[in-house]
C-alpha positions in Angstrom: -0.1 0.0 0.1 1.6 3.4 -0.7 1.8 6.6 1.7 0.3 8.8 -1.1 -0.3 11.5 1.4 2.1 13.9 2.8 2.3 16.9 4.9 4.9 19.0 6.4 4.2 20.7 10.0 6.8 22.9 11.3 6.8 23.0 15.2 6.2 25.9 17.0 9.1 27.9 18.5 11.6 26.6 16.4 13.0 26.4 12.7 15.2 23.4 13.5 12.5 20.7 13.7 9.8 19.4 11.5 7.2 16.5 11.6 6.7 15.0 8.4 3.5 13.0 7.9 3.0 10.4 5.2 -0.1 8.0 5.1 -2.2 5.9 2.8 -5.4 7.0 1.5 -7.1 3.3 1.5 -8.0 1.5 4.3 -6.3 0.2 6.7 -4.3 3.1 6.6 -0.4 2.7 7.0 1.5 5.8 8.1 5.0 7.2 8.9 5.6 10.3 11.2 8.8 11.3 11.4 10.5 14.1 13.5 13.3 15.7 11.7 16.0 18.3 12.3 17.7 20.7 10.2 21.4 20.4 9.8 24.1 21.7 7.7 23.0 18.8 4.8 19.1 19.6 5.1 16.6 17.8 6.9 17.4 14.7 8.5 15.0 12.1 10.0 15.7 11.5 13.7 12.8 9.3 14.8 10.0 7.6 12.8 7.0 6.2 14.2 5.1 3.7 11.9 2.9 0.8 11.7 4.6 -1.5 8.7 7.0 -3.3 7.7 8.2 -5.6 4.8 5.9 -8.2 5.8 3.0 -5.4 5.1 1.4 -6.3 8.7 -0.3 -3.1 9.8 -1.3 -2.0 13.3 2.0 -2.7 15.0 2.7 0.8 15.9 6.4 1.5 17.2 9.2 4.2 16.4 12.8 3.7 15.1 15.4 6.1 16.2 18.2 7.2 13.7 21.7 7.1 15.1 24.2 8.9 12.6 22.1 8.4 10.0 21.0 4.5 10.3 17.9 3.5 11.4 17.8 1.2 14.4 15.8 -1.5 15.5 11.9 -1.1 16.2 11.0 -0.2 19.8 7.4 0.4 21.4 5.9 3.6 21.8 5.9 4.9 25.1 1.9 4.8 25.3 -0.6 2.7 24.3 -2.9 3.3 21.5 -6.3 1.9 20.7 -6.1 2.0 16.9 -4.5 3.5 14.0 -6.0 7.1 14.3 -5.5 7.0 18.1 -1.9 6.4 17.5 -1.2 9.1 14.7 -2.7 11.6 16.9 -0.5 10.6 20.3 2.6 10.5 18.0 2.3 13.9 16.7 1.5 15.3 20.0 4.6 13.3 21.3 6.8 14.5 18.8 5.6 18.3 19.0 5.9 18.2 23.0 9.0 16.5 23.4 11.1 17.3 19.9 14.1 18.8 21.9 14.8 15.4 23.9 13.9 13.4 21.0 16.6 14.9 18.9 19.1 15.4 21.3 
C-alpha cells in the first residue's frame, strides 16, 4: 500500500525541527510520522513512528530512532494506542511536545 498523502508541519517555537506525516489513503491506513531536525546537510530524520514493515503487517505501532543516519531496530511507543487514528494523533502530540529531547 502506497503512502500517497504527505504533509509537513513546522514545530511551534523553532525553525530547526519539523514533523513529516505520510499515510495511505486507502484502508487499512499505513503511516510513517517522522521527526526531523535541520542540519548543514538539510532535513534529517531523527525518529520515525510507523505501523508497517516489509511483511506489510499493519497496526503494530512502534518507532525507530536514527543514530548517525542509520535506522535502529523497532522499539515500542511510550504509550498505548487503541487504533491507528489514536496512534497517529498521540505520535504527533509526542513529537510536538518532546522534540528537543527526541532529537538530542
